[in-house]
C-alpha positions, 0 to 999 in steps of 0.5 A: 500500500502506498504511503499517504501523500501531502494531497491525501492529507490535505483532502482528509483535513478538508473533509474533517473541517467540513464535518467538524467546523461546517457541520455538513453531513456525509452526503453533503460533503460527498457531493461537494468533494465529488465522492459518494456518501459511503466513500466519505463515511469509509474515509472517516471510519478508516481514519478513526480505526487508524488512531493507535495513539490517543490524540493530544487534542483531547487534553483541555490544555490544547483546546485554546483556539490557537489554530484558525479554521482551515489553517492548512489552506492559508 
C-alpha cells in the first residue's frame, strides 16, 4: 500500500473541517468533494480505526483556539 501523500492529507483535513467546523453531513460533503456518501463515511471510519495513539487534542490544555479554521489552506 502506498504511503499517504501531502494531497491525501490535505483532502482528509478538508473533509474533517467540513464535518467538524461546517457541520455538513456525509452526503453533503460527498457531493461537494465529488465522492459518494459511503466513500466519505469509509474515509472517516478508516481514519478513526487508524488512531493507535490517543490524540493530544483531547487534553483541555490544547483546546485554546490557537489554530484558525482551515489553517492548512492559508
